[in-house]
N, C-alpha and C positions, 0 to 999 in steps of 0.2 A: 504494500500500500504506500502510495507516495505521501509526502509531507502535507500537501494541500488537502487530500481526502481525510487524513488522520485529524488534521486541525478542524475540518468541517464537522467531523463526528464528535469531537470534543466540545465544540461550540454548541452543537445541537443538544448534547447531554446537559450542558450548563443551562441552556434555555429551558429545557424540560424541568430541571430542578427548580428554576426560578418560577415557572408556571405552577409547579406543585406548592412551593412556599406561598405564592399568592393565593391559591385556593385555600390553604390552611389558614392564612390570615383572614380571609373572608368568612370562613366558618367560625372563627373566634369572635368576630364582631357581633355584638348583640343588636338585634332588631327589636325596636319597641313598637307596640301597637298603638292605634289611634287613641284608645281609651287612656293610655298612659300619658300621652301628650295633653289630652284634655284635662287630666288631673293637675297638670302643671299650670295651664293658663285659661282654660275654658273656651277657647276659640276653636270651633270645629274646622274652619278652613285652615288655620295654622296647623292643627293636628294632622289633617289629611296631607298637607304639603310636606310636613316633616317625615311622615311615613313614606311618601314618594321619594324624598331625597335620601333616605337612609338605605343601608347602614352607614355609619360613620367610622372612620379609622381612628379617630381620636376625639377627645372632648373639644379641642380647638376647632376641629372640622365641624362638629355638631353646633357649636356656638356660632360659628361663621354662617352656617346654613340657616340657623334660627334667626339671626339678625337680618339676613337677606330676605327670608320669607316674611318676617314680621313687618319690615319696613317697605318691601317692594311688591309683595304678593297678597297681603291681607289688607282689605280695605279698612279704614278707620271706622270704629263703631260710633254710632250717634249717641250723644249724651242723653241720659234718661231724665 
């Protein structure tokens, strides 16, 4: 086997290992249901958008998504 083919096989194995690690990371991420987000703030639209955006790889990613959803996708409620 020449050097180029050997190198290609090694790179393919590395890519496969990385894909496997990514699948494992995704499995470890916790998905929350709409009811759990509703318990947080009471906005059904916010809760639905958070479920659509999840799962999140980190707390920072979840907070960033929550800010974007709250300020850009959820219409302001009218005062009572």
